[in-house]
C-alpha positions in Angstrom: -61.6 -17.9 3.3 -59.2 -19.4 5.9 -57.1 -20.8 3.1 -56.8 -17.4 1.4 -55.6 -15.9 4.7 -53.0 -18.6 5.1 -51.6 -18.1 1.7 -51.3 -14.3 2.3 -49.3 -15.0 5.4 -46.9 -17.4 3.6 -46.3 -14.8 0.8 -45.5 -12.2 3.5 -42.9 -14.4 5.1 -41.3 -15.1 1.8 -41.1 -11.4 1.0 -39.5 -10.7 4.4 -36.9 -13.4 3.9 -36.0 -12.1 0.4 -35.3 -8.6 1.6 -31.6 -7.7 1.8 -30.3 -7.4 5.4 -29.4 -3.9 6.6 -25.7 -3.2 6.4 -24.5 -1.4 9.6 -21.3 0.7 9.1 -19.5 1.1 12.4 -16.7 3.4 11.1 -16.8 6.8 9.4 -13.7 5.9 7.2 -14.4 5.0 3.6 -13.9 1.3 2.7 -11.2 0.7 0.1 -12.7 -2.0 -2.0 -9.5 -2.6 -4.0 -7.4 -2.9 -0.8 -9.9 -5.3 0.7 -9.9 -7.4 -2.5 -6.1 -7.5 -2.5 -6.0 -8.6 1.1 -8.5 -11.4 0.4 -6.4 -12.4 -2.7 -3.2 -12.5 -0.6 -4.9 -14.6 2.0 -6.2 -17.0 -0.6 -2.7 -17.2 -2.1 -1.2 -17.9 1.3 -3.7 -20.6 2.0 -2.9 -22.1 -1.5 0.8 -22.1 -0.8 0.4 -23.6 2.6 -1.8 -26.3 1.2 0.8 -27.1 -1.4 4.6 -27.1 -0.8 5.5 -27.0 -4.5 5.5 -23.7 -6.5 3.6 -24.0 -9.8 5.8 -24.3 -12.8 4.5 -21.1 -14.4 5.2 -19.1 -11.2 8.7 -20.6 -10.9 9.6 -19.6 -14.4 8.4 -16.1 -13.8 10.5 -15.9 -10.6 13.6 -17.2 -12.5 13.0 -14.7 -15.3 12.6 -11.9 -12.8 15.9 -12.8 -11.0 17.7 -12.9 -14.4 16.4 -9.5 -15.3 17.4 -8.1 -12.0 20.9 -9.5 -12.3 21.2 -8.0 -15.8 20.0 -4.7 -14.5 22.5 -4.6 -11.7 25.3 -5.5 -14.0 24.3 -2.9 -16.5 24.1 -0.3 -13.7 27.6 -1.3 -12.4 29.1 -1.1 -15.9 27.5 2.4 -16.4 29.0 3.5 -13.1 32.4 2.2 -13.9 32.3 3.9 -17.3 31.3 7.2 -15.6 34.2 6.9 -13.2 36.7 6.0 -15.9 35.5 9.0 -17.9 35.9 11.3 -14.9 39.4 10.0 -14.2 40.4 10.4 -17.8 39.0 13.9 -17.9 41.0 14.9 -14.8 44.2 13.3 -16.1 43.7 15.1 -19.4 43.4 18.4 -17.6 46.4 17.9 -15.4 48.8 16.0 -17.7 47.5 16.7 -21.2 50.2 19.3 -21.7 53.1 17.1 -20.5 54.7 16.7 -23.9 54.6 20.4 -24.6 56.0 21.2 -21.2 58.8 18.6 -21.7 59.7 20.3 -25.0 59.9 23.7 -23.2 62.4 22.5 -20.7 65.4 23.0 -23.0 64.4 26.6 -23.4 64.7 27.1 -19.6 68.0 25.2 -19.6 69.5 27.5 -22.3 68.3 30.7 -20.5 69.9 29.5 -17.3 73.2 28.6 -19.0 73.3 32.1 -20.5 72.9 33.6 -17.1 75.4 31.3 -15.5 78.0 31.9 -18.2 77.9 35.7 -17.8 80.6 37.0 -15.6 80.6 40.0 -13.3 82.6 42.2 -15.6 80.1 43.0 -18.3 79.3 46.2 -20.2 76.1 48.2 -19.8 74.7 46.8 -23.0 75.4 43.3 -21.9 73.7 43.9 -18.6 70.6 45.0 -20.4 70.7 41.8 -22.4 71.2 39.7 -19.3 68.3 41.5 -17.5 66.1 40.6 -20.5 67.2 37.0 -20.3 66.5 36.9 -16.6 63.1 38.4 -17.0 62.3 35.9 -19.7 63.4 33.0 -17.6 61.4 34.3 -14.6 58.3 34.7 -16.8 58.8 31.1 -18.1 58.9 29.8 -14.5 55.7 31.7 -13.7 53.9 30.1 -16.7 55.3 26.7 -15.6 53.9 27.2 -12.1 50.5 28.3 -13.4 50.2 25.0 -15.1 51.4 22.9 -12.2 55.1 22.5 -13.2 57.4 22.9 -10.3 61.2 23.2 -10.3 63.5 20.6 -8.7 66.6 22.4 -7.7 69.0 20.3 -5.6 72.1 21.7 -4.1 75.6 20.3 -3.7 75.9 18.3 -0.5 72.4 17.1 -0.5 71.7 13.3 -0.5 71.0 11.7 -3.8 67.3 10.8 -4.2 66.7 8.3 -7.0 63.0 9.4 -7.1 64.0 13.0 -8.0 67.5 12.8 -9.3 69.4 11.1 -12.2 73.0 10.3 -11.5 75.0 11.2 -14.6 78.4 10.2 -13.1 80.1 9.2 -9.8 83.4 10.4 -8.5 85.3 9.8 -5.3 85.5 13.4 -4.1 87.4 13.8 -0.8 85.6 15.3 2.1 82.1 14.2 0.8 79.9 11.4 1.9 79.0 8.6 -0.4 75.7 9.4 -2.2 76.1 13.1 -1.8 75.5 15.4 -4.7 78.7 17.0 -5.9 77.5 18.7 -9.0 74.1 19.8 -10.5 74.2 19.6 -14.3 70.5 20.3 -15.0 67.6 21.0 -12.8 64.5 18.8 -12.8 60.8 19.4 -13.0 57.6 18.0 -11.6 54.2 18.1 -13.3 51.7 18.1 -10.4 52.6 14.8 -8.7 54.4 13.2 -11.7 58.1 13.5 -12.5 58.5 15.4 -15.7 62.3 15.3 -15.7 64.7 14.3 -13.0 67.5 16.6 -12.0 70.7 15.6 -13.6 73.5 15.4 -11.0 76.9 14.0 -10.2 77.2 11.8 -7.1 80.1 11.2 -4.7 81.3 7.6 -4.5 83.7 8.3 -1.6 83.7 5.7 1.1 
């Protein structure tokens, strides 16, 4: 009987020992199992790297491949940005200067209209005045169209200093009473297309000393 009692006590102790301990949660916040696992994995990786100074060959190859891919990506992005900027610049230039050839071909029309007005004297008939008024209106309208498209007139006057950036010297002459480099005659006016020289003004320059 005593032996039976002793065996029961032993079984009770074994049962108590096999029971899972009670887990006490001290925080109301939910536990992020994945975050905890990642933290433990990072800690284990850190201990492994601390324990060994050498990076495993497989990891080193992956790092090298990653760096190469990153370099290729950055180069591709830079090329794409440069292509975009070139396209934008070409688009702006096409808008501003695409009509340069047509504008240059229209300049002789202006020259002929101006010559017609300059050649007309004061003593003209009524019919001739009407024609001259039509020519003047046509030239004024042409200048308005030029201005609308960014074409500006370069109209130097006699006595101004010759500017090689805006003027083209057609001849030089030692005219008394003038300074060297002064404009003594305007043969044809020039034009600018936005910030570019479309045609320089054609002038005569004094060579007097």
